[in-house]
C-alpha positions as a Markdown table, in Angstrom:
| # | Residue | x | y | z |
|---|---|---|---|---|
| 1 | Met | 94.9 | 80.1 | 120.9 |
| 2 | Gly | 96.9 | 80.6 | 117.8 |
| 3 | Leu | 97.6 | 83.9 | 116.4 |
| 4 | Gly | 95.0 | 83.0 | 114.0 |
| 5 | Ser | 92.2 | 83.4 | 116.1 |
| 6 | Phe | 92.6 | 87.6 | 116.4 |
| 7 | Phe | 92.5 | 87.8 | 112.7 |
| 8 | Gly | 88.9 | 86.3 | 112.7 |
| 9 | Lys | 90.3 | 82.9 | 111.7 |
| 10 | Lys | 88.3 | 80.2 | 113.2 |
| 11 | Glu | 90.6 | 77.2 | 114.4 |
| 12 | Thr | 88.7 | 73.6 | 114.1 |
| 13 | Pro | 89.5 | 70.9 | 116.8 |
| 14 | Glu | 92.4 | 68.4 | 115.7 |
| 15 | Gly | 91.7 | 66.4 | 112.8 |
| 16 | Ala | 88.7 | 68.2 | 111.4 |
| 17 | Ala | 88.3 | 69.7 | 108.2 |
| 18 | Pro | 88.5 | 73.5 | 108.0 |
| 19 | Ala | 85.0 | 75.1 | 107.0 |
| 20 | Val | 85.3 | 75.9 | 103.0 |
| 21 | Pro | 82.1 | 78.3 | 102.0 |
| 22 | Thr | 80.1 | 76.3 | 99.5 |
| 23 | Ser | 79.4 | 76.9 | 96.4 |
| 24 | Gln | 75.7 | 77.9 | 97.3 |
| 25 | Asp | 76.9 | 81.0 | 99.8 |
| 26 | Pro | 75.3 | 83.8 | 98.5 |
| 27 | Ala | 78.3 | 85.9 | 99.4 |
| 28 | Thr | 80.5 | 83.8 | 97.2 |
| 29 | Leu | 78.0 | 83.6 | 94.4 |
| 30 | Gln | 78.1 | 87.1 | 94.2 |
| 31 | Val | 81.8 | 87.6 | 93.9 |
| 32 | Lys | 81.5 | 85.1 | 91.2 |
| 33 | Gln | 79.5 | 86.8 | 89.2 |
| 34 | Gln | 81.1 | 90.2 | 89.4 |
| 35 | Ile | 84.2 | 88.5 | 88.4 |
| 36 | Gln | 83.0 | 87.3 | 85.6 |
| 37 | Gln | 81.3 | 90.2 | 84.5 |
| 38 | Glu | 84.8 | 91.9 | 84.8 |
| 39 | Leu | 86.1 | 89.5 | 82.8 |
| 40 | Ala | 84.0 | 89.9 | 80.6 |
| 41 | Ile | 84.3 | 93.7 | 80.1 |
| 42 | Ala | 88.3 | 93.0 | 80.1 |
| 43 | Asn | 87.9 | 91.0 | 77.3 |
| 44 | Ala | 85.3 | 93.5 | 75.4 |
| 45 | Thr | 87.7 | 96.1 | 76.1 |
| 46 | Glu | 90.8 | 93.7 | 74.7 |
| 47 | Leu | 88.9 | 93.0 | 71.5 |
| 48 | Val | 88.2 | 96.5 | 70.7 |
| 49 | Ser | 91.7 | 98.0 | 71.5 |
| 50 | Lys | 93.3 | 94.6 | 69.0 |
| 51 | Val | 90.6 | 95.8 | 66.1 |
| 52 | Ser | 91.6 | 99.1 | 66.4 |
| 53 | Glu | 95.1 | 98.6 | 66.0 |
| 54 | Asn | 95.4 | 95.9 | 63.7 |
| 55 | Cys | 92.5 | 96.8 | 61.5 |
| 56 | Phe | 92.8 | 100.2 | 61.1 |
| 57 | Glu | 96.4 | 99.9 | 60.6 |
| 58 | Lys | 96.0 | 97.8 | 57.9 |
| 59 | Cys | 93.6 | 99.3 | 56.0 |
| 60 | Leu | 93.5 | 102.8 | 56.5 |
| 61 | Gln | 95.7 | 104.2 | 53.5 |
| 62 | Ala | 94.4 | 107.9 | 53.2 |
| 63 | Pro | 92.0 | 109.7 | 56.1 |
| 64 | Phe | 88.5 | 109.3 | 55.3 |
| 65 | Ser | 88.8 | 107.4 | 52.0 |
| 66 | Gln | 85.8 | 105.5 | 50.6 |
| 67 | Gly | 88.2 | 102.8 | 49.8 |
| 68 | Asn | 89.0 | 102.0 | 53.2 |
| 69 | Asp | 85.5 | 100.7 | 54.2 |
| 70 | Pro | 85.7 | 97.4 | 52.8 |
| 71 | Cys | 89.0 | 96.3 | 54.1 |
| 72 | Ile | 88.1 | 97.6 | 57.6 |
| 73 | Asp | 84.5 | 95.6 | 57.6 |
| 74 | Gln | 86.4 | 92.3 | 56.4 |
| 75 | Cys | 88.8 | 93.1 | 58.9 |
| 76 | Leu | 86.2 | 93.4 | 61.6 |
| 77 | Ala | 84.2 | 90.3 | 60.6 |
| 78 | Lys | 87.2 | 88.3 | 60.6 |
| 79 | Tyr | 88.4 | 89.7 | 64.0 |
| 80 | Met | 84.6 | 89.2 | 65.4 |
| 81 | Arg | 84.6 | 85.2 | 64.2 |
| 82 | Ser | 87.9 | 84.5 | 65.5 |
| 83 | Trp | 87.1 | 85.9 | 68.6 |
| 84 | Asn | 83.6 | 83.8 | 69.2 |
| 85 | Val | 85.1 | 80.7 | 67.9 |
| 86 | Ile | 87.7 | 81.7 | 71.0 |
| 87 | Ser | 85.4 | 82.3 | 73.4 |
| 88 | Arg | 82.8 | 79.7 | 72.8 |
| 89 | Thr | 86.2 | 77.1 | 72.7 |
| 90 | Tyr | 87.8 | 78.9 | 76.3 |
| 91 | Val | 84.2 | 78.9 | 77.7 |
| 92 | Ala | 83.9 | 74.8 | 76.9 |
| 93 | Arg | 86.9 | 73.6 | 78.5 |
| 94 | Ile | 86.2 | 75.5 | 81.6 |
| 95 | Gln | 83.0 | 74.0 | 81.6 |
| 96 | Asn | 84.5 | 70.7 | 80.7 |
| 97 | Ala | 87.1 | 71.3 | 83.7 |
| 98 | Ser | 84.6 | 72.5 | 86.4 |
| 99 | Asp | 82.8 | 69.2 | 85.1 |
| 100 | Thr | 85.4 | 66.8 | 85.8 |
| 101 | Gly | 86.3 | 68.8 | 88.8 |
| 102 | Glu | 89.8 | 69.8 | 87.7 |
| 103 | Ile | 89.2 | 73.5 | 88.5 |
């Protein structure tokens, strides 16, 4: 008996493949879903941070000036379009890799 059995690790017979949780396991699905939600929140936070950092630095010339609005609107629109293109491309690559078994 190895040390792994003391820590809850099940030993497999010689030559047998170790048990791997299937993707249909409810606990595995729940963890994957939680990770996806956390990544979505992190991505949204990063987007807001970058938009604030770049657009407002670029566009705000005088506080509360009406002339700032069009610049900020255009900058936000550009960031959102870029973010959407990058996100769609990233998701498509992940799905492609998953379908081909590269993940």
